[in-house]
LOMARLUM-510291 format. One record per residue: z, x, y of N, C-alpha, C in turn. Coordinates in pm, whole numbers, padded with zeros to 5 digits, always signed. Each point is the difference from the previous one (the first is absolute). Example, Ala and Ser with C-alpha at 12.3 -4.5 7.8 and 13.67 -1.06 7.14 Angstrom:
REM residues 2
+00780+01319-00569+00000-00089+00119+00000+00090+00120 -00072-00035+00105+00006+00082+00119+00073-00077+00109 
***
This chain:
REM residues 93
+03935-01139-02206-00073+00121-00032-00138-00004+00067 -00037+00110+00059-00127+00011+00071-00116+00024-00095 -00111-00067+00030-00119+00022-00081-00069+00128+00049 -00052+00079-00092-00071+00122+00044-00127-00037+00076 -00031+00081+00100-00121-00023+00078-00123+00033-00081 -00100-00082+00020-00127+00029-00064-00079+00093+00091 -00058+00101-00059-00083+00092+00077-00143-00049-00004 -00066+00003+00113-00140-00042+00007-00090+00111-00053 -00093-00039-00080-00098+00097-00048-00108+00018+00106 -00076+00107-00014-00110+00025+00093-00098-00117-00003 -00023-00056-00116-00093-00112-00013+00047-00119+00083 +00130-00029+00000+00053-00111+00079-00015+00027+00149 +00022+00126+00041-00013+00034+00141-00144-00014+00047 -00094+00042-00082-00141-00009+00036-00042-00146+00011 +00051-00084-00089-00039-00140+00003+00050-00070+00127 +00101+00055+00065+00053-00057+00123-00074+00053+00123 -00087+00096-00018-00073+00058+00112-00099-00101+00058 -00015+00004+00131-00095-00087+00069-00124+00083+00033 -00115-00053-00026-00123+00072+00032-00053-00040+00136 -00044+00098+00076-00058-00021+00132-00142+00054+00000 -00084-00058+00085-00137+00047+00019-00023+00019+00149 -00041+00120+00038-00029+00030+00139-00136+00065+00012 -00069-00033+00107-00127+00066+00031+00031+00141+00047 -00074+00098-00053+00014+00138+00045-00137+00051+00044 +00001+00099+00088-00123+00057+00054-00009+00145-00046 -00111+00036-00064-00026+00137-00044-00097+00062+00100 +00051+00088+00083-00080+00061+00106-00034+00144-00040 -00131+00031-00019-00037+00136-00036+00045+00101+00106 +00051+00112-00045+00050+00104+00090-00100+00116+00001 -00031+00055+00119-00089+00117+00005+00058+00112-00088 -00082+00057-00081+00048+00105-00091+00035-00054-00137 -00002-00132-00015+00024-00059-00131+00127-00080-00009 -00001-00096-00088+00117-00082-00024-00001-00128+00082 +00106-00077-00019+00012-00129+00067+00140-00019+00056 +00005-00045+00124+00126-00043+00060+00011-00149-00026 +00117-00045-00044+00018-00140-00035+00106-00063+00090 -00034-00115+00056+00094-00077+00082-00002-00146-00045 +00104-00072+00038+00008-00143-00028+00024-00072+00132 -00098-00076+00049+00011-00064+00132+00127-00085+00019 +00047-00067-00104+00119-00084+00016+00131+00077-00010 -00009+00128-00034+00120+00081-00015-00009+00124+00089 +00022-00016+00131-00009+00115+00091+00096+00110-00047 -00048+00122+00006+00083+00112-00043-00032+00045-00141 -00068-00083-00076-00039+00041-00135-00130+00078+00010 +00006+00125-00040-00118+00085+00001+00015+00102-00112 -00108+00022-00073+00001+00099-00107-00138+00061-00011 -00017+00091-00094-00125+00075-00013-00026+00030-00147 -00127+00003-00037-00040+00043-00133-00123+00087+00009 -00010+00101-00087-00115+00091+00003-00129-00066-00045 +00013-00109-00076-00116-00078-00041+00043-00146-00005 -00094-00090-00023+00031-00143+00004+00103-00040-00105 -00010+00058-00118+00094-00032-00107+00143+00042+00039 +00013+00121+00050+00131+00048+00042+00052-00081+00120 -00091-00034+00091+00039-00079+00118+00054-00136-00042 -00060-00063-00101+00050-00129-00050+00139+00014-00059 +00019+00104-00080+00131+00024-00061+00107+00027+00107 -00036+00079+00098+00094+00031+00109+00031-00126+00081 -00102-00084+00020+00019-00125+00075+00096-00093-00073 -00016-00012-00132+00091-00086-00078+00144+00049+00013 +00017+00131-00012+00134+00058+00011+00057-00020+00140 -00082+00022+00102+00045-00017+00138+00035-00146+00028 -00081-00093-00049+00029-00143+00018+00133-00036-00064 +00020+00043-00124+00124-00033-00070+00122+00056+00076 -00007+00126+00039+00111+00062+00073+00026-00069+00133 -00107-00030+00071+00012-00065+00131+00065-00138-00013 -00047-00079-00098+00053-00135-00020+00146+00005-00048 +00032+00095-00088+00139+00014-00044+00090+00035+00118 -00049+00086+00088+00077+00036+00119+00020-00119+00093 -00103-00081+00016+00011-00119+00084+00103-00097-00057 -00006-00020-00132+00095-00092-00065+00143+00052+00017 +00018+00129-00022+00133+00061+00011+00056-00013+00142 -00089+00010+00099+00041-00010+00140+00012-00146+00046 -00034-00093-00088+00008-00142+00036-00113-00046+00090 -00107+00077+00005-00115-00037+00082-00090-00098-00076 -00060-00095+00070-00090-00094-00068-00130+00070-00042 -00049-00035-00116-00126+00055-00048-00111-00096+00041 -00103+00051+00071-00107-00088+00046-00072-00066-00117 -00046-00121+00021-00074-00073-00102-00148+00005+00035 -00078+00079-00075-00143+00014+00031-00076-00133-00006 +00052-00097-00073-00068-00130-00009+00007-00077+00132 +00092+00039+00087+00016-00069+00128-00076+00070+00113 -00074+00103-00034-00077+00070+00103-00149-00024-00021 -00075+00028+00103-00145-00017-00008-00065+00130+00042 -00096+00044-00077-00072+00124+00030-00144-00034+00033 -00051+00059+00106-00140-00020+00040-00058+00131+00049 -00131+00010-00010-00071+00110+00065-00056-00053+00130 +00023+00071+00107-00052-00038+00131-00098+00106+00048 -00107-00043+00060-00099+00093+00053+00011+00003+00151 +00001+00120+00058+00003+00015+00145-00103+00104+00040 -00048-00012+00123-00093+00099+00054+00076+00092+00095 -00027+00127-00010+00066+00100+00086-00109+00072+00079 +00016+00004+00130-00096+00067+00087+00014+00150-00017 -00115+00067-00015-00002+00146-00018+00032+00072+00128 
***
């Protein structure tokens, strides 16, 4: 006799979730709002009318982008293995 399958609760599914942290750039847009990009995730771009909305949109875009990468079998970059620096250059006028 077969044992009935146990259904996972939402709480169990959330506990299996992996958390990621990525640097994002909030670039002010002329006319208001912020365009948001993530340097390690080319193609991820979103917008918010204010900083609070831009953060919320960025979280949603990050989650969707990472879920898509996992589904496609693409490797997710590890921000801990990258190095970020500011470089100064002179440009002739």
